[in-house]
C-alpha positions in Angstrom: 250.7 212.2 168.3 248.3 209.3 168.8 244.7 209.7 167.8 242.4 210.9 170.5 238.9 209.7 171.1 236.4 212.7 171.9 232.7 212.4 172.6 230.8 215.7 172.3 227.2 216.7 172.9 225.8 219.2 170.4 223.4 220.9 172.9 225.7 221.8 175.8 225.1 224.7 178.3 227.6 227.5 178.5 230.6 226.3 180.5 233.4 227.8 182.3 236.9 226.3 182.4 237.5 224.7 185.9 240.3 225.8 188.1 242.7 223.0 188.3 246.4 222.3 189.4 248.2 221.1 186.4 250.2 217.9 186.2 253.9 218.0 185.6 255.1 219.5 182.3 254.2 217.7 179.1 256.5 219.2 176.4 253.6 219.4 174.1 251.3 222.0 172.7 248.2 220.3 174.4 247.1 221.7 177.7 248.3 220.1 181.0 245.7 218.2 183.1 245.2 217.6 186.8 244.4 214.4 188.6 241.0 214.2 190.1 241.5 214.0 193.8 239.0 211.2 194.4 239.0 209.1 191.1 242.6 208.5 190.3 243.3 204.8 190.9 247.0 203.8 190.6 245.8 200.5 189.0 243.1 202.0 186.9 243.0 200.8 183.3 241.8 203.9 181.4 242.0 207.7 181.8 239.0 209.9 181.1 239.8 213.6 180.5 236.9 216.0 181.2 237.9 219.7 181.0 241.5 218.8 181.4 240.8 216.9 184.7 241.9 213.3 184.5 240.0 210.4 186.0 242.0 207.2 186.0 239.4 204.3 186.5 238.6 200.8 185.6 237.2 200.5 182.1 235.6 197.1 182.8 233.4 198.5 185.4 232.2 201.4 183.3 231.8 199.2 180.2 229.6 196.8 182.1 227.2 199.8 182.9 227.2 201.3 179.5 227.5 200.1 175.9 228.4 203.7 174.9 231.5 203.6 177.3 232.3 200.1 176.0 232.4 201.3 172.4 234.4 204.4 173.3 237.0 202.4 175.2 237.4 200.0 172.3 238.4 203.1 170.1 240.6 204.8 172.8 244.3 205.3 172.1 247.3 206.1 174.3 248.1 209.9 174.3 251.6 211.1 173.8 251.1 214.3 175.7 250.2 212.7 179.1 253.2 211.7 181.2 251.0 209.6 183.4 250.0 207.5 180.2 253.7 206.5 179.7 252.6 202.9 180.3 250.3 203.1 177.3 247.2 203.6 179.2 244.4 204.5 176.8 242.8 208.0 177.1 239.3 209.1 176.3 238.5 212.8 176.0 234.8 213.7 176.7 232.9 217.0 176.4 231.3 216.6 179.9 232.3 218.9 182.8 234.5 217.6 185.4 231.8 217.9 187.9 229.4 215.9 185.8 231.9 213.1 185.4 232.8 213.1 189.1 229.0 212.8 190.0 228.5 209.9 187.6 231.6 208.1 188.9 230.5 208.6 192.5 227.4 206.6 191.8 228.9 204.0 189.6 232.0 203.3 191.6 231.0 204.2 195.1 227.3 203.9 195.5 226.1 201.5 192.9 223.2 200.5 195.1 221.9 204.1 194.4 218.4 204.8 195.5 220.1 208.0 196.2 222.7 206.9 198.5 220.3 207.5 200.6 219.4 211.1 200.0 223.0 212.3 200.5 223.4 213.7 196.9 222.9 217.5 196.3 220.5 218.4 193.6 223.2 219.3 191.1 224.8 215.9 191.5 221.4 214.2 190.7 221.0 216.5 187.7 224.5 215.6 186.6 223.6 211.9 186.8 220.5 212.5 184.7 222.5 214.1 181.9 225.3 211.6 181.8 223.1 208.5 182.3 221.0 209.7 179.4 224.1 210.4 177.2 225.8 207.1 178.0 222.6 205.0 178.1 222.6 203.8 181.6 219.0 203.2 181.8 218.6 202.1 185.4 220.5 205.1 186.7 218.5 207.4 184.5 215.2 206.0 185.8 216.3 206.4 189.5 217.8 209.8 188.9 214.6 211.1 187.3 212.5 209.8 190.2 214.7 211.7 192.5 214.2 214.9 190.6 210.5 214.3 190.8 210.8 214.6 194.6 211.4 218.2 194.0 209.1 218.8 191.1 206.2 216.2 191.5 203.9 215.2 188.7 200.8 215.1 191.0 199.3 218.1 192.7 198.6 216.0 195.9 202.4 215.6 196.4 203.2 219.3 196.3 203.0 220.0 199.9 205.3 217.0 200.8 207.9 217.7 198.1 211.6 218.2 198.7 212.5 221.8 198.6 215.3 222.9 196.1 218.1 224.8 197.7 218.0 227.3 194.9 215.1 228.8 192.8 217.3 228.4 189.7 217.2 224.7 190.1 213.7 224.8 188.3 215.6 225.9 185.1 217.7 222.8 185.4 214.6 220.6 186.0 212.9 222.2 182.8 216.0 221.4 180.8 216.3 217.9 182.1 212.7 217.3 181.3 213.3 218.5 177.6 216.5 216.5 177.4 214.8 213.2 178.5 211.4 213.6 177.2 210.0 213.5 180.8 207.2 215.9 180.3 205.6 215.0 183.8 208.3 217.2 185.4 207.3 220.3 183.3 204.2 221.6 185.1 205.8 221.9 188.5 209.2 223.0 187.1 207.8 225.7 184.9 205.5 226.9 187.7 208.6 227.4 189.9 210.4 229.3 187.1 207.4 231.6 187.0 208.2 232.6 190.6 211.6 233.9 189.5 212.1 237.5 188.4 212.7 238.4 184.8 216.4 239.1 185.3 216.9 235.6 186.9 215.1 233.9 184.0 217.1 235.7 181.4 220.5 235.3 183.1 219.9 231.6 183.8 221.3 229.6 186.8 225.0 229.2 187.4 226.0 225.9 188.7 228.7 225.5 191.4 231.3 224.7 188.8 230.5 227.8 186.7 228.4 226.1 184.0 225.3 228.3 183.2 221.9 226.6 182.4 219.4 228.8 180.6 215.9 228.1 179.4 215.2 227.7 175.7 213.6 230.7 173.9 210.3 228.9 173.9 210.3 228.0 177.5 211.3 231.4 178.4 208.4 232.8 176.5 206.2 230.4 178.3 207.4 231.6 181.7 207.0 235.3 180.9 203.4 234.6 179.8 202.8 232.4 182.6 203.9 235.1 185.1 201.3 237.4 183.6 198.5 234.9 183.8 199.3 233.9 187.4 199.4 237.6 188.4 196.0 238.1 186.7 194.5 235.2 188.5 195.9 236.2 191.8 194.4 239.7 191.4 191.0 238.3 190.5 191.1 235.9 193.4 192.0 238.7 195.8 189.5 241.0 194.3 186.7 238.4 194.8 187.8 237.7 198.4 187.7 241.4 199.2 184.3 241.8 197.6 183.1 238.9 199.7 184.4 240.5 202.9 182.8 243.8 202.1 179.5 242.2 201.2 179.4 240.1 204.4 180.3 243.3 206.4 177.4 245.4 205.0 175.0 242.4 205.3 175.8 242.2 209.1 175.6 245.9 209.6 
């Protein structure tokens, strides 16, 4: 069997295998794959396999966006177990989820003039683009994607009241992990504060994405949130107590 090219990330969240409809039999001990419903171009020049989902795309377009893709494609080999590769199309195996790859390809191939397509992407899609833009060195997409995440978790207090509201509390866990991944510490105050609004079980269990992948806080950030919840509760009690004392004092003064 031909050599495969696989790119793995050492720090991956827990992932569940996606449900897919397998392609026709392969006669091999390797698992079957399914064609992605959107990104399978008959005249595509390379097949990217993510979680046994095949994306047949144009390697020249991806290589122009990413030196990492370019180097990967240079090493790619035809795979004997894929009947759709019978014409010797090169195949690249990646450790990304199918959802992550689909989000990235949507931007690179369908909405290159991103600026967030204008605001049509869901939060998880934007987060997927942050991860893969960071992994594959697509700097302009990474910058734009992080700027979009900051709409949800602003760096400035003045922007808090006008921020975009996440659809799920657990998105804050994703934002913290993205900040750690990319070194974007400006996201942390707002994202960690939102994590502190979650209950202990939610923090411990993590957030399950729509594709089944589970994001969890690191041990250190989990400890920060637990301590933060206690400090916030204490400050709230003190503020409430002071307000109550002021009300009682004013009442007795009037009487």
